[in-house]
N, C-alpha and C positions, 0 to 999 in steps of 0.2 A: 541498503535494499536488498532483500534476499533475491539473488538472481536464480535463473533455471540451472545454471551450471552448479552453483554451491548448494543448491537444494538438493540436487540429485547425487551429488558427490558422496555425500555422507551416507548414502542408502546402501543396503546390501545390494549387489547386482542381482540376486537370485530373486528379489522382490520387484526388480525394476526391468522394463525393456526400454532402457533410455532412448534409443533410436527411434521409437514409436512416435505416433502421433500425439501420445500424451505427454512428450517432453516440454511441458509448459508448467508454469507456477500455478498451484490449486485455484489461486484467486483470479486465474483467467478462464477457468472451467465452469460449465454449468452443472447442475446437479445430477444430471444423467451421466455426464462424463465422469464426474466424480464416482459415481455408482459402479459405473464399469472399471474405472481404475481399482478400486477397492476389490470388487469382486474377481477382477484378473490378475490380483497379487502385484500390481504396479506401484502401489502404494499401501501403507498402513494406516489406520485410524489414528494411531499414535503419532506417526509423522504429520497427518493433516492437523491435529490439534496443535502440535508443536508450532507448526507453521504458523497457524492464526494466533496463537499466544505471543509468537515473537514479533507480529506485526502490532497486535494491541501494546505490547511493551515499549515499542519504538515511537509510536505516534499517538498514544492516547493520554499519558499524564506528563509526557515529555515530547521531545521533537515537535510536531505540529499542535500538540496540547489540544487535540480534538475533544476532550472530555465526553466521548460517546460511551464509554464503559464505566459504569459505576462500580462495580464489584466483580470478582473472578471466582469460579468454582475450582477450588483447591484440588478437587478429586477428579478433574477431567481428564488428566493424563493417565491415570490409574484406570478410569473407565474405559478409556480407548484401549488400553493394553489387554484389559479383560476381553473387550469385544474382538480384539484381534486373535487372542488365544482361542476363543470360541470358535471363530471363523476357520482357524487352522486345524481344528478338530473336526470341523464338518464342512470340508471343502466343496462338497457338492449341493450344499443347501443354498436355496435362493433366498436372499435377504430383502427385507423391506426397501422401499426408495430412500430412505434417509437413515439406515442403519449404518453406524459407524461415522456419520457426518455431523461435524459440529454446528451449533447454531447460538445465537444470543437471544435474549428474551427482555423486553421492557420490563422495568422496575415496579411495575404496578401489578404483574403477574406473578401469583403465588407460586413459590419453589421451597420445597423444605430443605433443599441443601444449602440455599444462600438466602440471607435475609430479603424481604420485599418491602422496601422503604417507601415507595410512592416518590422518591427523590426528597424525602422529609428528613430532616435531621432528627425529629421527633422519633420516627420508626425506624432508625438506622439498625436496630438490633433486633427488629421484628421478624422471626423465623416462624411462618405459617405451620400448622400440624399436617398440611396435606398439600400437593401440588394443584395448580389450576387444572382444569379439565384438559387444556391444549397441552399443557406441559406433560400430563399423563399420556396423551395420544403420542406426542414426540419420543417421550421416554420409553413406552412399550414398543415402539416401532425402532428402538435401538438408537436414536440420534442421541448426541452428547451436548450437554449445556455447558457452554464455555463461560457465561457470565450475565450479568445483568446490565441493561443500558439506561443512561440518563434521560430524563424527560422534563418537560415542565412540571413545577411541583403538583402532585396529586392531579396530573393531566390536565391541568388549566394554566394558561400562560400569563394573562393579565399584563401584556405589553413586553414580557421578556421571555420570548421564544426558546425553549430548550434550555432555561436556568432552573436549577433547584438548589435548596439550602444544603443538600447533602453532595450533589455532583457538580455543582458549579456551571458554568456556561458551556453548551454544546457548540462547536464551531463547525461551519460547512467545509468539507475537505475540499471543495472546488475554489474556496475564497475565505480564507481565514478571518476577514473582516465582516463576514456576513454570517447569520444563523442557519440552522438546518430546519426552520420552521418548527412546529410544535403539534401536539406534544410527544409524539413518537420521534422526537429530534435524534436520540442516540442511536435508535434502530437504524433509521435512514443513514445516518452519519457513517455509522459502523459499516454497512453493507457497502456505502459508496467508497469507504476507505480500504475496502478488502479485509476487514477485521472478522468476518465471517461470511459463509455463503448466502445466509439468510437470517433475519431477526424477526421476531414477533414483536407485534405493537397492538396498540388499540385505538379505537376512532370513535369519537362522540360527535364532535362537529367539524371534523376535517383533520383529525390527528394522524391519520396514515396518509392519506392523499396529499396534503399539504407538504410534509416532509419529502415523500417520494417524489413530488414535482421539483423541489428545489435542489434535490441531490442528484437527479438523473437516475432515478431507481424506479422500480415498479411497486405500486401499492393498490389494494383493492379494499374498499369497504364493502363486505358482502351483504346480501339481503339480509335483513334483521332475522336471526334465527339459524343461519347457516352454521355459524361458529358459537359455541357456547362462551357465555361470559363468567361461569361459575368459577371463582378463585381469582376474579380481577379487581382490584379495588375499585368500587362503583364511583363514577361521577354523576351520571344520570341513567338509569336502566331503560329509559325510554328511548334512548339514542345510542348507549354504549354497545359496542361490538369489538370483538377480538378480531385480529388479522395479522397480516404477514407482510414484510418488505423484502423485496428479491432483486436481483440484478436483471432479470428477463421475464418475460409473460411465461415461458415453460417452466422456469423455476417456481412461479407462482402457482402454477397449475399442480407442479409435482406436491408442494407443501399443502396447498388445499385439500388434495385428496386424503392427506393424512390426518388433517386437523378439524376436518369437518365432522359432523355427527350428532345424532341425538342424546341428550343430557338430561337426565330427571330432575336435576338440580337448577336446570335452566328452561322454564317453560316455553320461552320464545322458540328453542329449536323444535318443538312439535309442530311449528306452523311451516317449516321447509322440509320437504322430502330429500334430505342431504343424501340419503342412500341410494337414491336412484340417479345421481350426479356423478359422473367420470370426468374430471377436468383434463386429464392428460389423453385420454383416448380420442383419437381423431383430430388433436389440436393441431397438428402441423398441415392439416389439408384444409385448414380454415381459409376463408377467402372473402373479400369484400365484393366481390361481383355479384350483382342483383340485390345488394344490400341499399337500404334508404337510410341516411342518418340526417337528424335534424340539426343545424346549425345554431345553437343558441346565441343571439346577439345581445342578450340583457348586461354581459359582463365583460364587455371591451371598452376600451379608452383610458384605462388607468395607466397602463404604461406602452409606449408604441412600439418597442421591441418585442414585448409578450404578444401584441396584437399581430405583428409580423409573423412570429412563429406560428401562431394560431391559422393565420391566411396559408402560410405554407404546407400546414397539416392538412387543411382543407384541400390544397391542391393534390396532395399525396393520396388522401382518400379517393378522390375523384379519378386519380390516375390508375388507382388499382381497382376501378369498376364500380364503386358505390356511386348513387345518386344523391346529391345533396339538397335538402329542402331548407330554406330559412324558417326559423321558430322564434317567436318572440313570447315569453312567458308572462302572464298576467304579473302586475307590479308587485303582488304581495309575496312572489317569489325571490324578491330582491331585498325583503326585509324580514326574513325569518328569523333573525336573532332576536330582535325586539318582541316579536309578535309571538314566537314559538320556543326557540331552543333556551333564550336566557331565563324567561319566566318558570318553564318546566324545570331546568337546571336548578334554579334557586330553591324551588319547592322541594326537588327530591333529595338534594344532596345530603342534608344534615342527618336524616333518618336512615337513608341508606348507607352511608359512611359508618354511623356508630353501628348498624347491623353488622358491618363487617369488622369494625373494631372488637366487638364482643366475641368473635370467633379467635381472637388472638390471646397470647398467654396473660397472665395476670400482671406481669411488669410493663403492658403497655397502656396507654389511655383508653378509657371505654366509653368517653363522650367527647363530642366536638368542643365543648367548652374546655374540658382538660387538656385536649390537643392543642387549642389556641394558647392556653396558659402556658404550656410547656414551650410552645413556638416563641412567645413573648420573651419566655425566660432566656432562650437561646439568643434572641436579639440583643437582649441587655448584657448578656455576657460575651457576645461576640465571639462565638467560637467558630472558626472556619467561615464557610459562606453563609450570609444572611439570607432569610427569606424575602423574596420579593415584597416590598411593602404592600403593594396594592394587593397582592395574593392573601397576604395576612389580614388585612382589613376586611376583605370580602369574607374571609373564613369567620373572622370575628362577628360580622354583621349576621351571618348565617347562623351561627351559634346561638344568637339571641332571639330568633323568631323560627316559626314553622309554618309552612303554608301549604301544605298536602292535602288539606282541605278547603282550601280557598275556591270560591265560585270560579275565579279566573283559571286556575289550574285544571279543575274539572271539566271546565268549558273546552279547553284547549285539548286536553285528552280525548273527550268524548265528541266534540264537534269538529275542530279545527284541523287536527291531524287527518282524521278519516276523510275530510272534505278535500284536503291538499292531495291526498293519494288517488282520490276519485278525479280529481280536476286535472292533475298530471297525467294520470292514464288517460283522460279523454283528449287532452291536447296532443300526445302521442299517438292515439290512435287515429283522430283526426288528419293529423300530418302524414299518416302512414308509415311511420319511422321505426325501425328496429332499434335504435339508439338515439340519444341525444349526444352532441357534441360541442365542448366549450373548453376554456383554459380552465385547468384544475384550479389555480388561483390566479388572479390577473396581475400580479407584479412578481418580479424575482425574488429571492431570499431577501429578507430585510437586514439593515445594519445591525450589527450586535450593539446591545446598550454599552455606551462608553466609547465606541469607535465611531468614524466619520466615513463617508464616501460622496464626495461631491457630485458624482455622476449618477447616484441613484435615483429614481424617479417612481414615485407611486402615488397616484392622484386617485385616491378612493378611501372612504371612511373605513372600510372593512373588506380587506384583499379574500376573505374567506367566504364571501357572500355566496358564491355559487356551490360551495361545499355543503351549504346547510340544507340543500334540496334533497339530497340523498339521505342525510341525517333525519329530517323531519319526515319524510315519506317512508323511509325503510328501504327503497330502491338499491339495487348495487351500483356502484360506480367503480371505475378503474383509472388510475393516473398512469400515463406512460410516458416515458422521456420523449420530446419532440423538437428540440433544439437548445443551442447555446446563445445567450447575450453577452452584452459588454460585461466585463469582470469575470469571465469564465463561469457564468452563471447559469445552470441547467433550467429549462422550462418545461412543465409537463402539460399534456393535454389528457382530457377525461372524457371517457364513453359511459353514459349513463343508461342504464338497460332497465327491463321490466322486472318486476319483483318475482323472485324465486327463479329467474332465468339467468343465473350467475354463469353457468357454463357459456351461453351465448355470448354475455359481454366480455368474457375471457376470450373466446374465440375471435370476436372482432378486433379486441386488443392485438392478439397475435397476428391477426392478418395485416394489421397496420405496421406493427414494429418488424414482424419477419422472424422474430426469435422469442 
């Protein structure tokens, strides 16, 4: 373990005020504190990068074998040194919030300097010609990419949460017999393990919020359009969004202010006035006094310990001055996978994935059928990790059909989804609530495939059911840590707010968590 003492011992005293309040290891500091330390010369970007690289080296492929990081940026240290040199030349310059600070990105987000595999062995050498929009925003702001994180293959789990044929199985740092949910498993596990101060993820049907919930981190699914999806391997563009996983709500706000923005390559970003949003400004004055929150009761009963955490969270909200009202959502909000997300995802994936493949170099597959053929070849040759058989079977089925012009698909997009949005807004308006409150997922982290835990209880057909509400409607939802249950497993609760009012939902979360 890299302690405070040996971290600072090897540093030039001219660069550090070792007796100051900063005398802590970097993984205990929030992004604002890291910014101050860099600006005041208490630490260098090179030292920060090296610190996180060492943590990854100890516990990613060895030690705890978390398998959270799938690849590393070999140029990260050099980029950090260059930033340090520039800072030394211009000591009076005010730097951006994330300048010189390292981060990780889910491996379905395009990066020019490292391959973007989507967790697939087939795309292991695929290096895009340009960075994704969110990467461009971070790079232009001076942030330094440490590497890419593991995920459920092509961002869909099919029962093996956080498993991919290239990265293997991501483990939960809090309990190595359990997973880190999915599909942004590696990003959440990495932040929880202190591999980076923050990590980018993506969320289609719960893929940021669920991993955040089970790793004790903070994850926001923003209003659809707040953050661009261009350069992210698509799963279903009706529901896909990029986002970030952080240790605190303040850190979430800091990163959101950098990565939000209008992007001509993603038409959805025209629907949200991101330029008018400032997530950090006034955040620390947030309060729950005078707020009304709707306690959603549809998603309890699957695990008694999670329900107890939810009850305690309600009490905490009330103690902080909020009014609580009971909200029972219409039954169809419990069945959104079968009625909405599943059919739309099946209809969209093939054509959207192939459009993405067409942007890659000539060595990469250009059709889903070709991708499936190469995956099957990999299965037969048994090189490294095999693809989840259910994931491969689903891809093969999708490669043999196209449903983007089916009456069902068109009806869901033109009728069902708009009516869900209208109805949810009406329910919230009638209840007079600022936001809805519910367990992010109604069970703790599930047991890793091949492991056993006799104490694990999850009495529900789909623990993600509540997560589909924000996905189907495009409303923002943030998951924050709320408690720990047996097995040292974190449990998160979610606040779901009004479309386009992401600042408000982040403020509610900050007021609840206090950091």
